[in-house]
C-alpha positions in Angstrom: 52.4 -14.3 0.7 50.9 -12.7 3.7 47.3 -11.5 4.2 46.3 -8.8 6.5 43.0 -10.3 7.4 40.8 -7.6 5.8 38.8 -8.3 2.7 37.4 -5.7 0.2 33.7 -5.2 0.8 31.6 -6.6 -2.1 28.0 -6.1 -2.8 26.2 -9.4 -3.4 25.1 -9.9 -6.9 21.5 -10.7 -5.8 21.2 -7.4 -4.0 22.6 -5.4 -6.9 20.3 -7.2 -9.4 17.3 -6.6 -7.1 18.0 -2.9 -6.9 18.2 -2.6 -10.7 14.9 -4.6 -11.1 13.1 -2.5 -8.5 14.4 0.7 -10.2 13.1 -0.5 -13.5 9.7 -1.4 -12.0 9.5 2.1 -10.5 9.8 3.5 -14.0 7.2 1.2 -15.6 4.6 1.0 -12.8 3.1 4.5 -13.3 2.4 3.6 -17.0 0.5 0.6 -15.9 -1.6 2.3 -13.1 -4.8 2.7 -15.0 -5.8 -1.0 -15.2 -9.4 -1.7 -14.1 -9.2 -5.5 -14.5 -10.1 -6.2 -10.8 -12.9 -3.7 -10.5 -15.2 -4.2 -13.5 -16.0 -7.9 -13.8 -19.4 -8.0 -12.2 -21.2 -5.5 -14.4 -20.9 -7.6 -17.6 -23.0 -10.4 -16.0 -25.7 -8.2 -14.5 -28.5 -10.1 -16.1 -27.3 -13.4 -14.7 -26.9 -12.3 -11.1 -29.2 -10.7 -8.6 -28.7 -7.2 -7.1 -28.0 -8.7 -3.7 -25.3 -10.9 -5.1 -23.8 -8.0 -7.0 -23.7 -6.0 -3.7 -22.1 -8.8 -1.9 -19.4 -9.1 -4.6 -18.8 -5.4 -4.5 -18.3 -5.6 -0.7 -16.0 -8.6 -1.1 -13.9 -6.9 -3.7 -13.8 -3.7 -1.7 -12.5 -5.6 1.4 -9.9 -7.5 -0.7 -8.6 -4.4 -2.4 -8.7 -2.1 0.7 -7.0 -4.9 2.8 -4.2 -5.3 0.3 -3.7 -1.5 0.2 -3.7 -1.2 4.0 -1.2 -4.1 4.4 1.2 -2.7 1.8 1.0 0.8 3.2 1.6 -0.3 6.7 4.4 -2.9 6.0 6.5 -0.8 3.6 5.5 2.8 4.3 4.2 3.5 7.8 6.2 1.0 9.8 9.6 2.0 8.2 8.7 5.7 8.6 8.0 5.2 12.3 11.3 3.3 12.7 13.2 6.2 11.2 14.3 4.4 8.1 13.5 7.3 5.8 16.0 9.7 7.6 19.3 10.5 5.9 22.0 8.2 7.0 19.7 5.4 8.0 21.0 1.9 7.3 19.3 0.6 4.1 17.6 3.9 3.4 17.7 3.7 -0.4 16.3 0.2 -0.6 13.6 1.2 2.0 12.6 4.2 -0.1 12.4 2.1 -3.3 10.1 -0.4 -1.5 8.0 2.5 -0.1 7.6 4.0 -3.6 6.5 0.7 -5.0 4.1 0.1 -2.1 2.7 3.6 -2.5 1.9 3.0 -6.1 0.4 -0.4 -5.3 -1.7 1.0 -2.4 -2.9 3.9 -4.5 -4.0 1.6 -7.3 -5.8 -0.8 -4.9 -7.5 2.1 -3.1 -8.8 3.4 -6.4 -10.1 -0.1 -7.2 -11.7 -0.3 -3.7 -13.4 3.0 -4.3 -14.8 1.7 -7.7 -15.9 -1.5 -6.0 -17.8 0.6 -3.3 -20.0 2.1 -6.0 -21.6 -1.3 -6.5 -23.1 -1.3 -2.9 -25.4 1.7 -1.9 -24.4 1.6 1.7 -20.7 1.3 1.1 -21.0 4.0 -1.6 -22.5 6.4 0.8 -19.7 6.0 3.4 -16.9 6.0 0.8 -18.1 9.2 -1.0 -16.1 11.6 1.2 -13.1 9.3 1.2 -12.8 9.2 -2.6 -11.4 12.8 -2.6 -8.8 11.8 -0.1 -7.7 8.8 -2.2 -7.2 11.2 -5.2 -4.7 13.2 -3.1 -2.5 10.2 -2.8 -1.7 10.2 -6.5 1.6 12.1 -6.2 2.7 10.6 -2.9 4.5 7.5 -4.3 6.9 9.8 -6.2 7.4 11.9 -3.0 8.2 8.7 -1.1 10.8 7.7 -3.7 12.4 11.1 -3.3 12.6 10.6 0.5 9.7 12.8 1.7 8.6 11.0 4.8 5.6 13.2 5.4 3.8 11.2 2.7 3.7 8.2 5.1 1.3 10.0 7.4 -1.0 10.8 4.5 -1.2 7.2 3.5 -1.9 6.1 7.1 -4.7 8.7 7.4 -6.4 7.7 4.1 -6.1 4.0 4.9 -7.8 4.6 8.3 -10.6 6.6 6.6 -11.2 3.7 4.2 -11.2 1.2 7.1 -13.7 3.3 9.0 -16.0 3.7 6.0 -15.9 -0.1 5.4 -16.6 -0.8 9.1 -19.6 1.6 9.0 -21.0 -0.2 6.0 -20.5 -3.6 7.5 -17.4 -4.5 5.5 -14.6 -4.8 8.0 -11.2 -4.3 6.3 -8.3 -6.3 7.7 -4.7 -5.7 6.6 -3.3 -8.3 4.2 0.3 -7.8 3.5 1.1 -8.7 -0.1 4.5 -10.0 -1.0 7.2 -7.6 -2.2 7.1 -9.4 -5.6 3.4 -8.8 -6.0 3.7 -5.0 -5.4 6.6 -4.8 -7.8 4.7 -6.1 -10.8 
């Protein structure tokens, strides 16, 4: 029996399973997007904490949520877009678009939470007021990313920069913290 040296190309089981799981997550994440667990904890204990402490917690939560949104948007939306990975024919385009859609949903959710956190600090609230409308415009962009519309990447980048500037103006510097792919998927 002779072999010609060529083997049929197989897709690794892990990669196929990951694609199926990510597709399932894309279908279930929009239903889970209205959770306010991270942004409403400090109001229940208002009598036990001082106003200054509440404001500090609001800034801390704002920085954490905005940093996670900025990291996810940069790592899985802006950076691949600049590298041309959203273009037709790009190597790994489908998987990149799935990750971008997940990251977009995650970033939108965290930006909404950061906006809610900003309401707990008067200075931060003042600087975030104009940005809140921009965050609302991101609502439909994750689905556009999943469909391959690369222009949505620029919108995410612009809003993230507005949030960073608002935080910096209020004395709450936002640094990008890239969450793991598993944490944005569920």
